[in-house]
C-alpha positions as semicolon CSV with decimal commas, in nm:
position;residue;x (nm);y (nm);z (nm)
1;M;-0,715;2,204;0,148
2;K;-0,433;2,394;0,317
3;Y;-0,258;2,263;0,626
4;D;0,006;2,374;0,874
5;A;0,197;2,044;0,867
6;V;0,237;1,761;0,618
7;I;0,329;1,413;0,741
8;L;0,447;1,167;0,478
9;D;0,468;0,790;0,479
10;L;0,787;0,641;0,331
11;D;0,743;0,294;0,175
12;G;0,496;0,306;-0,111
13;T;0,461;0,684;-0,084
14;L;0,804;0,840;-0,133
15;L;1,001;0,531;-0,227
16;N;0,939;0,201;-0,401
17;T;1,129;-0,009;-0,148
18;L;0,958;-0,336;-0,237
19;P;1,258;-0,489;-0,422
20;D;1,490;-0,433;-0,126
21;I;1,236;-0,546;0,134
22;T;1,168;-0,865;-0,063
23;R;1,538;-0,939;-0,101
24;V;1,612;-0,892;0,269
25;V;1,307;-1,080;0,396
26;N;1,374;-1,379;0,171
27;G;1,737;-1,387;0,277
28;V;1,643;-1,392;0,645
29;I;1,360;-1,646;0,632
30;A;1,586;-1,876;0,430
31;D;1,800;-1,902;0,743
32;I;1,519;-2,092;0,917
33;G;1,441;-2,311;0,617
34;M;1,146;-2,119;0,474
35;A;1,097;-2,096;0,099
36;P;1,121;-1,756;-0,070
37;V;0,802;-1,560;-0,118
38;S;0,698;-1,346;-0,413
39;R;0,729;-0,972;-0,434
40;E;0,351;-0,947;-0,463
41;R;0,307;-1,141;-0,140
42;I;0,544;-0,904;0,037
43;R;0,361;-0,610;-0,121
44;S;0,034;-0,721;0,036
45;L;0,192;-0,723;0,383
46;V;0,410;-0,411;0,378
47;G;0,303;-0,119;0,593
48;S;0,233;-0,252;0,941
49;G;0,590;-0,316;1,048
50;V;0,833;-0,607;1,025
51;E;0,675;-0,823;1,296
52;A;0,332;-0,800;1,133
53;L;0,488;-0,887;0,798
54;L;0,650;-1,199;0,942
55;E;0,326;-1,301;1,110
56;G;0,152;-1,267;0,776
57;L;0,410;-1,497;0,619
58;G;0,342;-1,762;0,882
59;V;0,680;-1,739;1,054
60;P;0,669;-1,944;1,378
61;G;0,608;-1,719;1,677
62;Q;0,937;-1,796;1,851
63;W;1,126;-1,663;1,549
64;N;0,935;-1,339;1,507
65;A;1,134;-1,111;1,739
66;P;1,485;-1,229;1,643
67;L;1,406;-1,232;1,271
68;S;1,252;-0,885;1,294
69;E;1,574;-0,757;1,445
70;E;1,780;-0,933;1,180
71;I;1,571;-0,795;0,895
72;S;1,595;-0,442;1,034
73;S;1,970;-0,479;1,080
74;R;2,031;-0,615;0,730
75;Y;1,807;-0,354;0,572
76;A;1,980;-0,067;0,750
77;G;2,318;-0,209;0,651
78;M;2,248;-0,270;0,282
79;K;2,539;-0,161;0,065
80;D;2,360;-0,176;-0,271
81;P;1,996;-0,072;-0,227
82;I;1,784;-0,077;-0,541
83;S;1,489;0,120;-0,406
84;E;1,369;0,399;-0,632
85;V;1,199;0,734;-0,586
86;F;0,850;0,726;-0,732
87;P;0,806;0,955;-1,035
88;G;0,694;1,302;-0,931
89;V;0,798;1,270;-0,567
90;T;1,104;1,493;-0,594
91;R;0,896;1,770;-0,749
92;M;0,631;1,723;-0,480
93;L;0,891;1,761;-0,206
94;E;1,043;2,067;-0,372
95;I;0,709;2,248;-0,370
96;L;0,611;2,126;-0,023
97;F;0,932;2,267;0,122
98;Q;0,883;2,592;-0,064
99;G;0,546;2,621;0,110
100;G;0,714;2,671;0,446
101;A;0,501;2,431;0,654
102;P;0,674;2,150;0,848
103;V;0,727;1,842;0,629
104;C;0,770;1,526;0,836
105;V;0,806;1,154;0,776
106;L;0,632;0,885;0,983
107;S;0,699;0,521;0,895
108;N;0,671;0,177;1,049
109;K;1,023;0,102;0,926
110;T;1,291;0,139;1,194
111;T;1,404;0,496;1,254
112;A;1,756;0,403;1,142
113;G;1,620;0,259;0,819
114;V;1,405;0,565;0,755
115;K;1,690;0,809;0,811
116;K;1,926;0,609;0,591
117;A;1,672;0,603;0,308
118;L;1,604;0,975;0,336
119;D;1,974;1,061;0,354
120;H;2,042;0,849;0,046
121;H;1,753;0,959;-0,174
122;F;1,667;1,308;-0,046
123;P;1,981;1,459;0,110
124;E;1,880;1,809;0,000
125;Y;1,555;1,813;0,199
126;P;1,568;1,899;0,572
127;F;1,265;1,708;0,699
128;T;1,128;1,871;1,012
129;A;1,077;1,542;1,197
130;V;1,157;1,181;1,111
131;R;1,005;0,897;1,310
132;G;1,014;0,522;1,263
133;S;0,952;0,220;1,477
134;A;1,150;0,154;1,793
135;P;1,118;-0,069;2,099
136;G;0,848;0,066;2,327
137;R;0,717;0,306;2,063
138;P;0,376;0,214;1,922
139;A;0,364;0,180;1,545
140;K;0,097;0,314;1,312
141;P;-0,202;0,296;1,331
142;S;-0,148;0,406;1,692
143;P;-0,173;0,788;1,684
144;D;0,079;0,839;1,965
145;V;0,387;0,923;1,757
146;L;0,193;1,132;1,507
147;L;0,042;1,335;1,790
148;E;0,387;1,367;1,947
149;I;0,524;1,517;1,625
150;L;0,237;1,764;1,599
151;D;0,269;1,865;1,963
152;E;0,642;1,931;1,916
153;K;0,565;2,158;1,619
154;G;0,274;2,333;1,787
155;V;0,027;2,213;1,524
156;K;-0,325;2,098;1,607
157;P;-0,433;1,764;1,454
158;E;-0,706;1,928;1,248
159;E;-0,441;2,155;1,096
160;A;-0,229;1,865;0,968
161;V;-0,257;1,613;0,687
162;M;-0,120;1,259;0,665
163;V;-0,015;1,150;0,315
164;G;0,028;0,777;0,260
165;D;-0,056;0,472;0,057
166;G;-0,146;0,219;0,325
167;E;-0,428;0,112;0,550
168;T;-0,225;0,214;0,854
169;D;-0,199;0,568;0,717
170;V;-0,577;0,596;0,686
171;R;-0,622;0,456;1,037
172;V;-0,356;0,669;1,205
173;A;-0,501;0,985;1,053
174;A;-0,849;0,893;1,175
175;A;-0,719;0,808;1,522
176;A;-0,519;1,130;1,551
177;G;-0,786;1,354;1,401
178;T;-0,583;1,473;1,102
179;A;-0,685;1,489;0,739
180;H;-0,559;1,217;0,504
181;I;-0,466;1,189;0,139
182;A;-0,456;0,834;0,001
183;C;-0,176;0,777;-0,251
184;L;-0,278;0,543;-0,532
185;W;0,070;0,499;-0,684
186;G;0,178;0,286;-0,388
187;Y;0,102;-0,062;-0,262
188;R;-0,275;-0,053;-0,206
189;S;-0,573;-0,013;-0,438
190;R;-0,841;0,252;-0,423
191;E;-1,089;-0,016;-0,317
192;V;-0,879;-0,129;-0,021
193;L;-0,817;0,227;0,097
194;A;-1,179;0,331;0,050
195;G;-1,275;0,028;0,255
196;E;-1,066;0,171;0,538
197;G;-1,248;0,503;0,514
198;A;-1,024;0,702;0,280
199;E;-1,213;0,977;0,099
200;V;-0,947;1,191;-0,069
201;F;-0,731;1,020;-0,332
202;A;-0,422;1,127;-0,526
203;E;-0,332;0,945;-0,846
204;S;0,015;1,100;-0,849
205;P;0,244;1,312;-0,629
206;L;0,141;1,618;-0,828
207;D;-0,220;1,543;-0,738
208;V;-0,118;1,580;-0,373
209;L;0,000;1,932;-0,449
210;R;-0,325;2,015;-0,626
211;I;-0,528;1,885;-0,334
212;L;-0,318;2,102;-0,103
213;E;-0,374;2,399;-0,336
214;L;-0,004;2,433;-0,408
215;L;-0,053;2,378;-0,781
216;P;-0,333;2,499;-1,009
C-alpha cells in the first residue's frame, strides 16, 4: 500500500495524552460539583471532541459549551504536561518524512492544542498540514476537513491514507473515500474498530511503515 499523503490522528495515535486529558477534565467538572471520573472512563470517550466527551460523562446540557471552552483553554495552557510519545512513533515519523509524501495531522482536539502538542513533542518535523476542531468547523467523522486538506495538497482521496486509533478515524476515512490503517496501540480494541469497518490493522507504529511498504 503506497499513498501520496498520510494523515495522522493525534491522541491515541502519536501521543498518549490520556493522563493530561483526565487531569484537566476532572479539574473542570469539579467546578460544577461533579465527582472525578477514572482514566478508563475518559479513555472510552476520547476521540469525538470535548463536547461529546462531556455529554458521555452526563454533564448537564447548559454546562457543555462553557465547560468545553474551559477544558480547551486549560489544556492549551498546561505548564507541565505529562503526555508521552508512544514507543516507535518517532521512528515512524522519521521514515514517513523521508518518503517525501505530505504528512498531516487531523484531530478533534482544538487546533491550538494540536499545534502545542506537536511543537512540544515533535519540533523537528514540519507537518504539511495541521487541523483541529474550531467553531464552525465540523469535527471527525465529518469528511469536510480531511477533504479540504487533500484538495489543498492536490491529492485525490483514493491516493491518501488515514492512520488512527479511533472510531472517528475509521468513519472519516470511509466518508472521505481514503484508505485507513487502524492503530491497535491506542485507545480502542481490534473488536471495536473492526465493528466500525476497519480492515487493516497495525499492532505498532513500525507495522504502519510495513503496511505502507516503507519497511521490509
